[in-house]
N, CA, C and O atoms as CSV, one atom per row, in Angstrom:
chain,resi,resn,atom,element,x,y,z
A,1,MET,N,N,-163.132,89.596,-66.773
A,1,MET,CA,C,-162.219,88.824,-66.125
A,1,MET,C,C,-161.321,88.537,-67.214
A,1,MET,O,O,-161.471,87.421,-67.712
A,2,LYS,N,N,-160.388,89.301,-67.724
A,2,LYS,CA,C,-159.746,88.404,-68.559
A,2,LYS,C,C,-158.099,88.610,-68.079
A,2,LYS,O,O,-157.035,88.445,-68.675
A,3,THR,N,N,-158.311,88.874,-67.255
A,3,THR,CA,C,-156.676,88.817,-66.672
A,3,THR,C,C,-156.454,87.475,-65.645
A,3,THR,O,O,-157.273,86.574,-65.463
A,4,VAL,N,N,-155.594,87.559,-65.252
A,4,VAL,CA,C,-154.685,86.530,-64.266
A,4,VAL,C,C,-155.489,86.052,-62.980
A,4,VAL,O,O,-155.580,84.926,-62.490
A,5,VAL,N,N,-156.050,87.281,-62.583
A,5,VAL,CA,C,-156.935,87.097,-61.531
A,5,VAL,C,C,-157.972,86.789,-61.579
A,5,VAL,O,O,-158.511,86.394,-60.546
A,6,GLY,N,N,-158.997,86.861,-63.322
A,6,GLY,CA,C,-159.535,85.929,-63.705
A,6,GLY,C,C,-159.711,84.567,-63.914
A,6,GLY,O,O,-160.691,83.861,-63.675
A,7,ARG,N,N,-158.369,84.226,-64.509
A,7,ARG,CA,C,-158.379,82.786,-64.708
A,7,ARG,C,C,-157.790,81.994,-63.349
A,7,ARG,O,O,-157.770,80.764,-63.312
A,8,THR,N,N,-157.372,82.718,-62.379
A,8,THR,CA,C,-156.925,82.013,-61.093
A,8,THR,C,C,-158.394,81.767,-60.498
A,8,THR,O,O,-158.650,80.605,-60.181
A,9,VAL,N,N,-159.280,82.639,-60.334
A,9,VAL,CA,C,-160.769,82.442,-60.110
A,9,VAL,C,C,-161.213,81.553,-60.507
A,9,VAL,O,O,-161.794,80.866,-59.667
A,10,ARG,N,N,-161.219,80.980,-62.120
A,10,ARG,CA,C,-162.107,80.558,-62.723
A,10,ARG,C,C,-161.543,78.928,-62.826
A,10,ARG,O,O,-162.198,77.944,-63.170
A,11,ALA,N,N,-160.097,78.993,-62.405
A,11,ALA,CA,C,-159.291,77.429,-62.269
A,11,ALA,C,C,-159.879,77.479,-60.657
A,11,ALA,O,O,-160.985,76.952,-60.778
A,12,VAL,N,N,-159.746,77.768,-59.498
A,12,VAL,CA,C,-160.151,77.522,-58.293
A,12,VAL,C,C,-161.206,77.095,-58.430
A,12,VAL,O,O,-161.384,75.878,-58.476
A,13,ASN,N,N,-162.353,78.105,-58.551
A,13,ASN,CA,C,-163.788,77.279,-58.768
A,13,ASN,C,C,-164.054,75.642,-59.750
A,13,ASN,O,O,-164.902,74.857,-59.325
A,14,GLY,N,N,-163.361,75.346,-60.852
A,14,GLY,CA,C,-163.474,74.055,-61.351
A,14,GLY,C,C,-163.128,73.416,-60.403
A,14,GLY,O,O,-163.935,72.595,-59.967
A,15,GLY,N,N,-161.817,73.557,-59.747
A,15,GLY,CA,C,-161.564,72.458,-58.717
A,15,GLY,C,C,-162.010,72.567,-57.571
A,15,GLY,O,O,-161.717,71.775,-56.676
A,16,VAL,N,N,-162.789,73.567,-57.423
A,16,VAL,CA,C,-164.084,73.296,-56.001
A,16,VAL,C,C,-165.050,72.309,-56.740
A,16,VAL,O,O,-165.246,71.208,-56.224
A,17,VAL,N,N,-165.575,72.590,-57.747
A,17,VAL,CA,C,-166.644,72.087,-58.618
A,17,VAL,C,C,-166.123,70.459,-58.405
A,17,VAL,O,O,-166.773,69.539,-57.908
A,18,ALA,N,N,-165.131,70.437,-58.794
A,18,ALA,CA,C,-164.670,68.733,-58.693
A,18,ALA,C,C,-164.442,67.903,-57.753
A,18,ALA,O,O,-164.657,66.694,-57.837
A,19,LEU,N,N,-163.765,68.767,-56.307
A,19,LEU,CA,C,-163.978,67.802,-55.560
A,19,LEU,C,C,-165.502,67.947,-54.988
A,19,LEU,O,O,-165.866,67.057,-54.219
A,20,LEU,N,N,-166.303,68.857,-55.256
A,20,LEU,CA,C,-167.570,68.468,-54.776
A,20,LEU,C,C,-168.255,66.637,-55.534
A,20,LEU,O,O,-169.004,65.745,-55.136
A,21,ASP,N,N,-167.560,66.868,-56.561
A,21,ASP,CA,C,-167.909,65.511,-57.215
A,21,ASP,C,C,-167.618,64.163,-56.890
A,21,ASP,O,O,-168.043,63.137,-57.421
A,22,VAL,N,N,-166.517,64.366,-55.566
A,22,VAL,CA,C,-165.320,63.483,-55.210
A,22,VAL,C,C,-166.595,62.570,-53.838
A,22,VAL,O,O,-167.359,63.285,-53.190
A,23,PRO,N,N,-166.588,61.433,-53.689
A,23,PRO,CA,C,-167.986,60.992,-53.191
A,23,PRO,C,C,-167.729,61.165,-51.602
A,23,PRO,O,O,-168.600,61.708,-50.924
A,24,LEU,N,N,-166.986,60.879,-51.237
A,24,LEU,CA,C,-166.980,60.812,-49.320
A,24,LEU,C,C,-166.332,62.594,-49.537
A,24,LEU,O,O,-167.011,63.386,-48.884
A,25,LEU,N,N,-165.520,63.057,-50.093
A,25,LEU,CA,C,-164.916,64.936,-49.622
A,25,LEU,C,C,-166.230,65.587,-50.370
A,25,LEU,O,O,-166.718,66.462,-49.654
A,26,GLY,N,N,-166.782,65.447,-51.335
A,26,GLY,CA,C,-168.281,66.151,-51.824
A,26,GLY,C,C,-169.462,66.266,-50.842
A,26,GLY,O,O,-170.355,67.113,-50.790
A,27,ARG,N,N,-169.162,64.905,-49.883
A,27,ARG,CA,C,-170.359,65.111,-48.906
A,27,ARG,C,C,-169.873,66.422,-47.444
A,27,ARG,O,O,-170.504,67.329,-46.902
A,28,LEU,N,N,-168.554,65.907,-47.286
A,28,LEU,CA,C,-167.675,66.865,-46.277
A,28,LEU,C,C,-168.274,68.423,-46.854
A,28,LEU,O,O,-169.218,69.038,-46.358
A,29,LEU,N,N,-167.472,68.835,-47.990
A,29,LEU,CA,C,-167.271,69.989,-48.750
A,29,LEU,C,C,-169.036,70.807,-48.902
A,29,LEU,O,O,-169.427,71.966,-48.762
A,30,GLY,N,N,-169.661,69.621,-49.217
A,30,GLY,CA,C,-171.569,69.955,-49.590
A,30,GLY,C,C,-171.932,70.586,-48.690
A,30,GLY,O,O,-172.845,71.395,-48.852
A,31,LYS,N,N,-171.259,70.391,-47.317
A,31,LYS,CA,C,-172.187,71.205,-45.678
A,31,LYS,C,C,-171.710,72.289,-46.500
A,31,LYS,O,O,-172.454,72.297,-47.480
A,32,GLY,N,N,-170.612,73.468,-46.641
A,32,GLY,CA,C,-170.584,74.198,-46.488
A,32,GLY,C,C,-170.513,75.024,-48.218
A,32,GLY,O,O,-170.289,76.224,-48.373
A,33,PHE,N,N,-170.693,74.308,-49.033
A,33,PHE,CA,C,-170.189,74.810,-50.522
A,33,PHE,C,C,-171.132,74.234,-51.739
A,33,PHE,O,O,-171.007,73.048,-52.044
A,34,VAL,N,N,-172.220,75.192,-52.543
A,34,VAL,CA,C,-173.461,74.712,-52.986
A,34,VAL,C,C,-173.176,75.440,-54.464
A,34,VAL,O,O,-172.841,76.598,-54.710
A,35,VAL,N,N,-173.438,74.322,-55.341
A,35,VAL,CA,C,-172.598,75.536,-56.834
A,35,VAL,C,C,-174.039,75.700,-57.343
A,35,VAL,O,O,-174.797,74.740,-57.481
A,36,VAL,N,N,-174.526,77.561,-57.738
A,36,VAL,CA,C,-175.253,77.626,-58.242
A,36,VAL,C,C,-175.643,77.982,-59.591
A,36,VAL,O,O,-174.800,78.707,-60.119
A,37,THR,N,N,-176.356,77.791,-60.115
A,37,THR,CA,C,-176.816,77.963,-61.824
A,37,THR,C,C,-177.877,79.102,-62.078
A,37,THR,O,O,-178.930,79.353,-61.492
A,38,TYR,N,N,-177.248,79.710,-63.152
A,38,TYR,CA,C,-178.017,80.921,-63.037
A,38,TYR,C,C,-178.284,81.053,-64.410
A,38,TYR,O,O,-177.676,80.337,-65.205
A,39,VAL,N,N,-179.186,81.947,-64.828
A,39,VAL,CA,C,-179.010,83.027,-66.485
A,39,VAL,C,C,-178.582,84.297,-66.287
A,39,VAL,O,O,-179.184,84.910,-65.406
A,40,GLY,N,N,-177.661,84.902,-66.892
A,40,GLY,CA,C,-177.552,86.248,-66.763
A,40,GLY,C,C,-178.921,86.802,-67.314
A,40,GLY,O,O,-179.613,86.483,-68.281
A,41,ARG,N,N,-179.071,87.929,-66.148
A,41,ARG,CA,C,-179.698,89.146,-66.872
A,41,ARG,C,C,-179.773,90.036,-67.720
A,41,ARG,O,O,-180.724,90.789,-67.927
A,42,ARG,N,N,-178.415,89.972,-68.437
A,42,ARG,CA,C,-178.377,90.874,-69.765
A,42,ARG,C,C,-177.815,90.195,-71.111
A,42,ARG,O,O,-177.907,90.637,-72.256
A,43,SER,N,N,-177.041,88.675,-70.549
A,43,SER,CA,C,-176.510,87.866,-71.965
A,43,SER,C,C,-177.567,86.885,-72.119
A,43,SER,O,O,-177.721,86.323,-73.203
A,44,GLY,N,N,-178.399,86.604,-71.000
A,44,GLY,CA,C,-179.362,85.607,-71.408
A,44,GLY,C,C,-178.186,83.820,-71.200
A,44,GLY,O,O,-178.532,82.643,-71.305
A,45,ARG,N,N,-176.913,84.400,-70.910
A,45,ARG,CA,C,-176.075,82.890,-71.061
A,45,ARG,C,C,-176.757,82.507,-69.650
A,45,ARG,O,O,-177.467,83.178,-68.901
A,46,THR,N,N,-176.136,80.773,-69.535
A,46,THR,CA,C,-176.522,80.103,-68.198
A,46,THR,C,C,-175.255,80.098,-67.471
A,46,THR,O,O,-174.309,79.881,-68.228
A,47,PHE,N,N,-174.873,80.298,-66.032
A,47,PHE,CA,C,-173.305,80.285,-65.577
A,47,PHE,C,C,-173.715,78.956,-64.173
A,47,PHE,O,O,-174.753,78.450,-63.745
A,48,SER,N,N,-172.574,78.859,-63.931
A,48,SER,CA,C,-172.415,77.793,-62.407
A,48,SER,C,C,-171.429,78.487,-61.681
A,48,SER,O,O,-170.390,78.711,-62.304
A,49,THR,N,N,-171.480,78.786,-60.806
A,49,THR,CA,C,-170.444,78.881,-59.922
A,49,THR,C,C,-170.366,78.607,-58.276
A,49,THR,O,O,-171.458,78.860,-57.766
A,50,PRO,N,N,-169.468,78.202,-57.405
A,50,PRO,CA,C,-169.536,77.110,-56.072
A,50,PRO,C,C,-169.310,78.440,-55.492
A,50,PRO,O,O,-168.465,79.266,-55.839
A,51,VAL,N,N,-170.555,78.563,-54.165
A,51,VAL,CA,C,-170.557,79.357,-53.540
A,51,VAL,C,C,-170.481,79.079,-51.748
A,51,VAL,O,O,-170.880,77.928,-51.572
A,52,ASN,N,N,-170.285,79.424,-51.029
A,52,ASN,CA,C,-170.468,79.221,-50.003
A,52,ASN,C,C,-172.026,79.766,-49.478
A,52,ASN,O,O,-172.507,80.829,-49.872
A,53,TYR,N,N,-172.781,78.749,-48.428
A,53,TYR,CA,C,-173.968,79.171,-47.611
A,53,TYR,C,C,-174.122,78.357,-46.213
A,53,TYR,O,O,-173.193,77.667,-45.794
A,54,TRP,N,N,-174.973,78.443,-45.734
A,54,TRP,CA,C,-175.292,78.435,-44.400
A,54,TRP,C,C,-177.082,78.502,-44.595
A,54,TRP,O,O,-177.657,79.099,-45.505
A,55,ARG,N,N,-177.679,77.794,-43.588
A,55,ARG,CA,C,-178.913,77.294,-43.938
A,55,ARG,C,C,-179.216,78.632,-42.766
A,55,ARG,O,O,-178.428,79.054,-41.920
A,56,LYS,N,N,-180.888,79.193,-43.105
A,56,LYS,CA,C,-181.582,80.060,-41.911
A,56,LYS,C,C,-182.656,79.536,-41.980
A,56,LYS,O,O,-183.224,79.642,-43.067
A,57,GLY,N,N,-183.207,78.940,-41.119
A,57,GLY,CA,C,-184.449,78.318,-41.093
A,57,GLY,C,C,-185.092,78.046,-42.318
A,57,GLY,O,O,-184.146,77.794,-43.065
A,58,ASP,N,N,-185.840,77.974,-42.793
A,58,ASP,CA,C,-186.200,77.540,-44.633
A,58,ASP,C,C,-185.337,77.891,-45.537
A,58,ASP,O,O,-185.217,77.201,-46.550
A,59,GLU,N,N,-184.430,79.245,-45.304
A,59,GLU,CA,C,-183.777,79.598,-46.893
A,59,GLU,C,C,-182.125,78.876,-46.427
A,59,GLU,O,O,-181.574,78.246,-45.525
A,60,LEU,N,N,-181.908,79.408,-47.566
A,60,LEU,CA,C,-179.606,79.173,-47.787
A,60,LEU,C,C,-179.829,80.473,-47.915
A,60,LEU,O,O,-180.657,81.136,-48.540
A,61,VAL,N,N,-178.753,80.771,-47.059
A,61,VAL,CA,C,-178.211,82.514,-47.604
A,61,VAL,C,C,-176.638,82.221,-48.211
A,61,VAL,O,O,-176.132,81.214,-47.715
A,62,ILE,N,N,-175.957,82.798,-49.008
A,62,ILE,CA,C,-175.266,83.072,-49.647
A,62,ILE,C,C,-174.612,84.341,-49.464
A,62,ILE,O,O,-175.028,85.397,-49.942
A,63,GLY,N,N,-173.218,84.166,-48.513
A,63,GLY,CA,C,-172.704,85.405,-48.464
A,63,GLY,C,C,-171.685,85.923,-49.187
A,63,GLY,O,O,-170.579,85.381,-49.200
A,64,VAL,N,N,-171.957,87.016,-49.854
A,64,VAL,CA,C,-170.890,87.314,-51.110
A,64,VAL,C,C,-169.631,88.044,-50.625
A,64,VAL,O,O,-169.599,89.268,-50.502
A,65,ALA,N,N,-168.931,87.499,-50.442
A,65,ALA,CA,C,-167.370,88.468,-50.360
A,65,ALA,C,C,-166.897,88.764,-51.643
A,65,ALA,O,O,-166.908,88.346,-52.801
A,66,LEU,N,N,-166.291,90.069,-50.618
A,66,LEU,CA,C,-165.741,91.089,-52.085
A,66,LEU,C,C,-167.091,91.251,-53.213
A,66,LEU,O,O,-166.885,90.951,-54.389
A,67,PRO,N,N,-168.327,91.689,-52.825
A,67,PRO,CA,C,-169.275,92.044,-53.622
A,67,PRO,C,C,-168.950,93.194,-54.845
A,67,PRO,O,O,-169.405,93.079,-55.982
A,68,ASP,N,N,-168.335,93.991,-54.533
A,68,ASP,CA,C,-168.123,95.005,-55.581
A,68,ASP,C,C,-167.133,94.484,-56.716
A,68,ASP,O,O,-167.116,95.049,-57.809
A,69,LYS,N,N,-166.331,93.424,-56.445
A,69,LYS,CA,C,-165.212,92.639,-57.374
A,69,LYS,C,C,-166.430,91.398,-58.591
A,69,LYS,O,O,-166.098,91.197,-59.759
A,70,LYS,N,N,-167.562,90.841,-58.065
A,70,LYS,CA,C,-168.289,90.357,-58.316
A,70,LYS,C,C,-169.362,91.300,-59.101
A,70,LYS,O,O,-169.649,92.495,-59.169
A,71,THR,N,N,-169.738,90.200,-59.592
A,71,THR,CA,C,-171.380,91.037,-60.729
A,71,THR,C,C,-172.237,89.577,-60.759
A,71,THR,O,O,-173.312,89.861,-61.288
A,72,TRP,N,N,-172.225,88.205,-60.434
A,72,TRP,CA,C,-173.013,87.675,-60.366
A,72,TRP,C,C,-174.567,87.001,-59.854
A,72,TRP,O,O,-175.395,86.181,-60.251
A,73,TRP,N,N,-174.272,88.224,-58.359
A,73,TRP,CA,C,-175.224,88.141,-57.457
A,73,TRP,C,C,-176.047,89.483,-57.787
A,73,TRP,O,O,-176.683,89.946,-56.840
A,74,ARG,N,N,-176.120,90.243,-59.158
A,74,ARG,CA,C,-176.981,91.229,-59.080
A,74,ARG,C,C,-177.645,91.006,-59.875
A,74,ARG,O,O,-178.250,91.988,-60.306
A,75,ASN,N,N,-177.984,89.483,-60.632
A,75,ASN,CA,C,-178.684,89.179,-61.202
A,75,ASN,C,C,-179.787,88.862,-60.682
A,75,ASN,O,O,-180.749,88.461,-61.335
A,76,PHE,N,N,-179.761,89.051,-59.076
A,76,PHE,CA,C,-180.981,88.418,-58.246
A,76,PHE,C,C,-181.521,89.767,-57.471
A,76,PHE,O,O,-182.362,89.789,-56.573
A,77,LEU,N,N,-180.897,90.765,-57.986
A,77,LEU,CA,C,-181.645,92.483,-57.146
A,77,LEU,C,C,-182.715,92.786,-57.489
A,77,LEU,O,O,-183.138,92.646,-58.636
A,78,ASP,N,N,-183.477,93.363,-56.321
A,78,ASP,CA,C,-184.646,93.789,-56.922
A,78,ASP,C,C,-185.918,92.643,-56.531
A,78,ASP,O,O,-186.140,92.255,-55.384
A,79,GLU,N,N,-186.715,92.191,-57.812
A,79,GLU,CA,C,-187.537,91.127,-57.084
A,79,GLU,C,C,-187.053,89.818,-56.981
A,79,GLU,O,O,-187.802,88.876,-56.720
A,80,GLY,N,N,-185.361,89.648,-57.245
A,80,GLY,CA,C,-184.801,88.416,-57.605
A,80,GLY,C,C,-185.486,87.435,-58.823
A,80,GLY,O,O,-186.410,87.585,-59.623
A,81,GLY,N,N,-184.478,86.306,-58.501
A,81,GLY,CA,C,-185.192,85.600,-60.039
A,81,GLY,C,C,-184.655,83.938,-59.701
A,81,GLY,O,O,-184.146,83.532,-58.656
A,82,PRO,N,N,-184.962,83.152,-60.970
A,82,PRO,CA,C,-184.885,81.778,-60.409
A,82,PRO,C,C,-183.488,81.555,-60.061
A,82,PRO,O,O,-182.730,82.515,-60.197
A,83,ILE,N,N,-182.915,80.207,-59.540
A,83,ILE,CA,C,-181.747,79.768,-59.496
A,83,ILE,C,C,-182.245,78.585,-58.998
A,83,ILE,O,O,-183.291,78.247,-58.443
A,84,THR,N,N,-180.467,77.643,-59.594
A,84,THR,CA,C,-180.810,76.156,-59.414
A,84,THR,C,C,-179.259,75.893,-58.852
A,84,THR,O,O,-178.222,76.239,-59.417
A,85,LEU,N,N,-179.405,75.092,-57.414
A,85,LEU,CA,C,-178.404,74.752,-56.736
A,85,LEU,C,C,-177.937,73.153,-56.881
A,85,LEU,O,O,-178.915,72.445,-56.637
A,86,HIS,N,N,-177.220,72.673,-57.075
A,86,HIS,CA,C,-176.830,71.231,-57.194
A,86,HIS,C,C,-176.416,71.039,-54.969
A,86,HIS,O,O,-175.479,71.109,-54.174
A,87,LEU,N,N,-177.685,70.821,-55.010
A,87,LEU,CA,C,-177.200,70.549,-53.370
A,87,LEU,C,C,-177.716,69.196,-52.864
A,87,LEU,O,O,-178.791,68.733,-53.247
A,88,ASN,N,N,-176.647,68.381,-51.704
A,88,ASN,CA,C,-176.739,67.328,-51.381
A,88,ASN,C,C,-176.823,66.202,-52.632
A,88,ASN,O,O,-177.578,65.288,-52.299
A,89,GLY,N,N,-176.389,66.057,-53.666
A,89,GLY,CA,C,-176.228,65.558,-54.450
A,89,GLY,C,C,-177.330,65.972,-55.536
A,89,GLY,O,O,-176.984,65.717,-56.689
A,90,ALA,N,N,-178.417,66.480,-55.409
A,90,ALA,CA,C,-179.194,66.604,-56.658
A,90,ALA,C,C,-179.745,68.326,-56.418
A,90,ALA,O,O,-179.837,69.013,-55.400
A,91,GLN,N,N,-180.086,68.647,-58.098
A,91,GLN,CA,C,-180.309,69.520,-58.743
A,91,GLN,C,C,-181.651,69.675,-57.983
A,91,GLN,O,O,-182.577,68.915,-58.270
A,92,ARG,N,N,-181.843,70.893,-56.756
A,92,ARG,CA,C,-183.045,71.896,-56.521
A,92,ARG,C,C,-183.376,73.368,-56.905
A,92,ARG,O,O,-182.278,73.921,-56.839
A,93,ARG,N,N,-184.026,74.025,-57.164
A,93,ARG,CA,C,-184.841,75.047,-57.492
A,93,ARG,C,C,-185.177,75.251,-56.760
A,93,ARG,O,O,-185.675,74.542,-55.886
A,94,GLY,N,N,-184.887,77.411,-56.898
A,94,GLY,CA,C,-185.508,78.255,-56.116
A,94,GLY,C,C,-185.434,79.265,-56.533
A,94,GLY,O,O,-184.810,79.469,-57.574
A,95,HIS,N,N,-186.224,80.503,-55.665
A,95,HIS,CA,C,-185.943,81.932,-56.189
A,95,HIS,C,C,-185.520,82.616,-54.857
A,95,HIS,O,O,-185.898,82.748,-53.693
A,96,ALA,N,N,-184.383,83.023,-55.818
A,96,ALA,CA,C,-182.910,84.344,-55.042
A,96,ALA,C,C,-183.451,85.314,-55.386
A,96,ALA,O,O,-184.100,85.608,-56.389
A,97,VAL,N,N,-182.958,86.196,-53.874
A,97,VAL,CA,C,-182.966,87.806,-54.192
A,97,VAL,C,C,-182.036,87.998,-53.424
A,97,VAL,O,O,-181.703,87.116,-52.633
A,98,ALA,N,N,-181.326,89.341,-53.485
A,98,ALA,CA,C,-179.992,89.962,-53.298
A,98,ALA,C,C,-180.291,90.713,-52.673
A,98,ALA,O,O,-181.434,91.105,-52.911
A,99,GLN,N,N,-179.435,91.542,-51.302
A,99,GLN,CA,C,-179.944,92.391,-50.842
A,99,GLN,C,C,-178.406,92.840,-50.329
A,99,GLN,O,O,-177.653,91.925,-49.996
A,100,ARG,N,N,-178.010,93.971,-50.270
A,100,ARG,CA,C,-177.041,95.001,-49.421
A,100,ARG,C,C,-177.409,95.675,-48.284
A,100,ARG,O,O,-177.990,96.758,-48.348
A,101,ASP,N,N,-177.092,95.071,-47.117
A,101,ASP,CA,C,-177.240,95.799,-46.064
A,101,ASP,C,C,-176.158,96.832,-45.847
A,101,ASP,O,O,-175.139,97.098,-46.484
A,102,GLU,N,N,-176.876,97.498,-44.382
A,102,GLU,CA,C,-176.147,98.782,-44.407
A,102,GLU,C,C,-174.754,98.915,-44.102
A,102,GLU,O,O,-174.350,100.073,-44.000
A,103,ARG,N,N,-173.881,97.934,-43.924
A,103,ARG,CA,C,-172.190,97.824,-43.865
A,103,ARG,C,C,-172.023,98.021,-44.876
A,103,ARG,O,O,-170.862,98.385,-45.060
A,104,GLY,N,N,-172.930,97.958,-46.242
A,104,GLY,CA,C,-172.149,97.211,-47.546
A,104,GLY,C,C,-172.208,95.658,-47.841
A,104,GLY,O,O,-172.262,95.428,-49.049
A,105,ARG,N,N,-172.210,94.789,-47.213
A,105,ARG,CA,C,-172.477,93.201,-47.079
A,105,ARG,C,C,-173.650,93.394,-47.839
A,105,ARG,O,O,-174.625,94.146,-47.808
A,106,VAL,N,N,-173.039,92.039,-48.851
A,106,VAL,CA,C,-174.735,91.355,-49.482
A,106,VAL,C,C,-174.522,90.188,-49.321
A,106,VAL,O,O,-173.477,89.540,-49.251
A,107,PHE,N,N,-175.796,89.868,-49.248
A,107,PHE,CA,C,-176.031,88.460,-48.790
A,107,PHE,C,C,-177.604,87.909,-50.101
A,107,PHE,O,O,-178.571,88.597,-50.427
A,108,VAL,N,N,-177.332,86.806,-50.433
A,108,VAL,CA,C,-178.128,86.395,-50.966
A,108,VAL,C,C,-179.331,85.355,-50.825
A,108,VAL,O,O,-179.054,84.204,-51.165
A,109,LYS,N,N,-180.554,85.585,-50.396
A,109,LYS,CA,C,-181.375,84.469,-49.893
A,109,LYS,C,C,-182.469,83.342,-51.090
A,109,LYS,O,O,-183.411,83.686,-51.804
A,110,VAL,N,N,-182.030,82.375,-50.953
A,110,VAL,CA,C,-182.889,81.545,-51.421
A,110,VAL,C,C,-183.924,80.707,-50.875
A,110,VAL,O,O,-183.646,79.930,-49.962
A,111,ARG,N,N,-184.978,80.779,-51.297
A,111,ARG,CA,C,-186.217,80.206,-50.713
A,111,ARG,C,C,-186.514,78.537,-51.920
A,111,ARG,O,O,-187.108,78.499,-52.997
A,112,LEU,N,N,-185.915,77.538,-51.255
A,112,LEU,CA,C,-186.095,76.539,-52.203
A,112,LEU,C,C,-188.010,76.201,-52.654
A,112,LEU,O,O,-189.005,76.340,-51.943
A,113,ASP,N,N,-187.906,75.815,-53.840
A,113,ASP,CA,C,-189.080,75.374,-54.485
A,113,ASP,C,C,-189.587,74.065,-53.786
A,113,ASP,O,O,-189.022,73.035,-54.153
A,114,SER,N,N,-190.326,73.978,-53.069
A,114,SER,CA,C,-191.231,72.398,-52.176
A,114,SER,C,C,-191.072,71.504,-53.616
A,114,SER,O,O,-190.566,70.398,-53.426
A,115,ALA,N,N,-191.359,71.756,-54.757
A,115,ALA,CA,C,-191.642,70.507,-55.772
A,115,ALA,C,C,-190.274,70.013,-56.309
A,115,ALA,O,O,-190.172,68.893,-56.811
A,116,SER,N,N,-189.015,71.030,-56.176
A,116,SER,CA,C,-187.960,70.434,-56.614
A,116,SER,C,C,-187.243,69.631,-56.089
A,116,SER,O,O,-186.271,69.181,-56.697
């Protein structure tokens, strides 16, 4: 993403991450946003990005908007992989699995480790 759109996305993501660190505002935004950190399956590099989430039982569910324009979620296809979330002011580890439904929507389901 070396385009103007890519730079804009990075700027917006950076702004959301910064707002999540503001005490009162971060608590409000934290009810729907979380920063996920993962290691790229091909590059081996560590990435962090803010995403929207909701809870579904014991899982966190991340809906991927415009999934064909994004690649981060593909790190969690098939058997999935490890993920770290900055959730409620703490780092939590878990296992994420991405799935595409029959309508083409992509969801990443995260089961948090009990020890994290």
